[in-house]
C-alpha positions in Angstrom: -111.9 188.4 -50.8 -112.6 190.9 -47.9 -115.9 191.8 -49.6 -116.9 188.1 -49.9 -116.0 187.5 -46.2 -118.0 190.6 -45.2 -121.1 189.4 -47.2 -120.8 186.0 -45.9 -120.0 186.5 -42.3 -120.9 190.1 -41.8 -123.7 191.6 -39.9 -126.7 193.5 -41.1 -128.2 196.9 -40.3 -130.8 195.4 -38.1 -128.2 193.4 -36.2 -126.1 196.6 -35.7 -129.1 198.4 -34.2 -129.9 195.5 -31.8 -126.2 195.7 -30.7 -126.5 199.7 -30.3 -129.8 199.1 -28.5 -128.4 196.7 -25.9 -125.3 198.8 -25.4 -127.5 202.1 -24.9 -129.8 200.1 -22.5 -126.9 199.1 -20.3 -125.4 202.7 -20.4 -128.7 204.2 -19.3 -129.1 201.8 -16.5 -125.7 202.5 -15.2 -126.3 206.3 -15.5 -130.1 206.3 -14.1 -130.3 203.5 -11.8 -127.1 201.7 -10.7 -125.6 204.6 -8.7 -128.7 204.5 -6.4 -128.6 200.7 -5.8 -127.2 199.9 -2.4 -123.7 198.3 -2.5 -123.1 199.8 -6.0 -119.2 199.5 -7.2 -117.4 202.3 -8.9 -115.5 199.8 -11.2 -118.8 198.1 -12.1 -120.2 201.6 -12.9 -117.2 202.3 -15.2 -117.6 199.1 -17.0 -121.2 199.4 -17.7 -120.6 203.0 -19.0 -117.7 201.8 -21.2 -120.1 199.3 -22.8 -122.6 202.1 -23.4 -120.0 204.2 -25.4 -120.6 201.7 -28.3 -124.1 202.9 -28.9 -123.8 206.3 -30.3 -121.1 205.7 -33.2 -123.3 202.8 -34.4 -126.4 205.2 -34.4 -124.5 208.0 -36.2 -123.3 205.5 -38.8 -126.7 204.0 -39.4 -128.3 207.4 -39.5 -126.1 208.2 -42.5 -126.9 205.0 -44.0 -130.6 205.5 -43.5 -130.4 209.1 -45.1 -128.8 207.6 -48.3 -131.1 204.7 -48.7 -134.6 206.4 -47.5 -137.1 207.1 -50.1 -138.7 209.9 -48.1 -136.1 211.9 -46.0 -138.8 214.2 -44.7 -140.6 211.3 -43.2 -137.5 210.1 -41.6 -137.0 213.7 -40.2 -140.7 213.8 -39.0 -140.3 210.3 -37.1 -137.1 211.7 -35.4 -138.7 214.9 -34.2 -142.0 212.9 -33.1 -139.9 210.6 -31.0 -137.7 213.4 -29.7 -140.8 215.1 -28.3 -142.0 211.9 -26.8 -138.7 210.9 -25.3 -137.8 214.3 -23.7 -139.6 213.7 -20.2 -138.6 210.2 -19.9 -134.9 211.5 -20.8 -135.1 214.2 -18.2 -136.3 211.7 -15.5 -133.8 209.0 -16.3 -130.6 211.1 -16.9 -131.3 214.2 -14.7 -133.8 213.2 -12.2 -136.2 215.9 -13.1 -139.3 215.9 -15.0 -138.4 219.0 -16.7 -134.9 220.1 -17.3 -134.1 222.4 -20.1 -130.3 222.1 -19.9 -130.2 218.8 -21.9 -132.0 217.4 -24.7 -132.2 213.7 -25.7 -130.3 211.9 -28.7 -133.2 212.1 -31.1 -132.8 215.8 -31.3 -129.0 215.3 -32.1 -130.0 212.8 -34.9 -132.8 215.3 -36.2 -130.0 218.0 -36.3 -127.8 215.6 -38.2 -130.5 214.9 -40.9 -131.3 218.7 -41.4 -127.5 219.2 -41.7 -127.3 216.2 -44.2 -130.2 217.7 -46.3 -128.5 221.1 -46.7 -125.0 219.5 -47.4 -126.6 217.6 -50.2 -128.2 220.6 -51.7 -125.1 222.4 -51.7 -123.0 219.5 -52.9 -120.0 220.3 -55.1 -116.4 221.7 -55.4 -117.2 225.0 -56.7 -116.1 227.8 -54.4 -119.5 228.8 -53.6 -120.7 225.4 -52.8 -117.7 224.8 -50.6 -118.5 227.9 -48.7 -122.1 227.1 -48.3 -121.1 223.6 -46.9 -118.8 225.2 -44.5 -121.7 227.6 -43.3 -124.0 224.7 -42.9 -121.3 222.8 -40.8 -120.6 225.7 -38.6 -124.4 226.5 -38.1 -125.2 222.9 -37.0 -122.2 222.5 -34.6 -123.4 225.9 -33.2 -127.0 224.4 -32.7 -125.7 221.3 -31.4 -123.8 222.9 -28.7 -126.3 225.8 -27.7 -129.4 223.7 -27.9 -127.7 221.4 -25.6 -128.6 218.1 -27.5 -127.1 214.9 -26.4 -123.3 214.9 -27.4 -123.5 218.6 -28.1 -121.4 219.7 -31.2 -119.4 216.6 -31.3 -122.5 214.5 -32.0 -123.2 216.5 -35.0 -119.7 216.7 -36.0 -119.6 212.9 -36.0 -122.7 212.6 -38.2 -121.3 215.0 -40.7 -117.9 212.9 -40.8 -119.9 209.9 -41.6 -121.8 211.7 -44.2 -118.7 212.9 -46.2 -117.1 209.5 -45.8 -120.2 207.9 -47.2 -120.8 210.5 -49.9 -117.2 210.4 -51.3 -117.5 206.4 -51.4 -114.5 205.8 -49.2 -114.2 202.1 -48.4 -115.7 200.7 -45.3 -112.5 200.0 -43.8 -111.4 203.7 -44.2 -114.7 204.6 -42.6 -114.0 202.4 -39.7 -110.5 203.6 -39.2 -111.5 207.3 -39.5 -114.5 207.0 -37.2 -112.3 205.3 -34.5 -109.7 208.1 -34.7 -112.3 210.7 -34.4 -114.1 208.9 -31.4 -111.0 208.1 -29.5 -110.6 211.8 -29.0 -113.9 211.7 -27.2 -114.2 208.3 -25.7 -111.6 205.5 -26.0 -114.3 202.9 -25.3 -116.4 203.9 -28.3 -113.5 202.7 -30.8 -114.9 198.9 -30.4 -118.2 200.2 -32.1 -115.9 200.4 -35.3 -115.1 196.8 -35.2 -118.8 196.2 -35.7 -119.1 199.0 -38.4 -116.4 197.2 -40.3 -118.4 194.1 -40.3 -121.5 195.5 -41.6 -122.5 193.8 -44.9 -124.6 196.6 -46.5 -128.0 194.6 -45.9 -131.0 195.8 -44.0 -131.8 192.7 -42.3 -135.3 192.2 -40.6 -136.3 195.8 -39.5 -138.7 196.4 -36.7 -139.0 200.1 -37.3 -141.3 201.5 -34.8 -139.9 199.1 -32.2 -136.5 200.6 -32.6 -137.8 204.1 -32.4 -140.1 203.3 -29.2 -137.4 201.4 -27.3 -135.6 204.7 -26.3 -138.5 206.5 -24.6 -139.8 203.4 -23.0 -136.6 202.0 -21.5 -135.9 205.6 -20.3 -139.3 206.0 -18.8 -138.9 202.7 -16.7 -135.5 203.7 -15.7 -136.6 207.2 -14.7 -139.3 205.8 -12.6 -136.9 203.3 -11.0 -134.5 206.4 -10.2 -137.4 208.2 -8.6 -138.5 205.2 -6.5 -135.0 204.6 -5.4 -134.4 208.3 -4.4 -138.0 208.1 -2.6 -139.7 210.6 -4.9 -142.4 208.2 -5.8 
């Protein structure tokens, strides 16, 4: 019955992506532009950032889904790295107010590290002592890289991707994935828990995909918000 309801009334990966995009754009507007608008309100700012917390859990979930479904994981990784490079200056402008800012990297780098971690975890899959040791080493390595390369969400972002990988790989039911994900994210940001209501409604279908549009929205909206931030601060 639950499966029927989810397939009949659930939402596709494409709809999840659009919801994540809307949440992300609201979050970045609040971060990059709203504080510099005359008459801005602290409560409105807090609400906008709260809405924005929904995006990253959905992106982590869909990244793992994409990893298991893609026919060419190396092309998937290439696209993430390419758009990470394209997005870095717009990200710096919007989030930090500088064209160059080495102490923070955009979320595409987080997702790319997550893909690399999953490639190795899949390579060392198994329950023999040696395989368990190698998987543990991979996890420690990528948590270290996430933190010290200062990618968006730091080590926690990589940890969430790895969590979803294991939940998906061990074929846990979607309800378990939603509950486990919500429990993990509540430690980081309580507002992110609402993302897992949407994850629970995921029906396993791709929906109508706009592949490069989804990739390109990230650097484009950051560039617009970055320019607005520079203009509002009198730097343009």
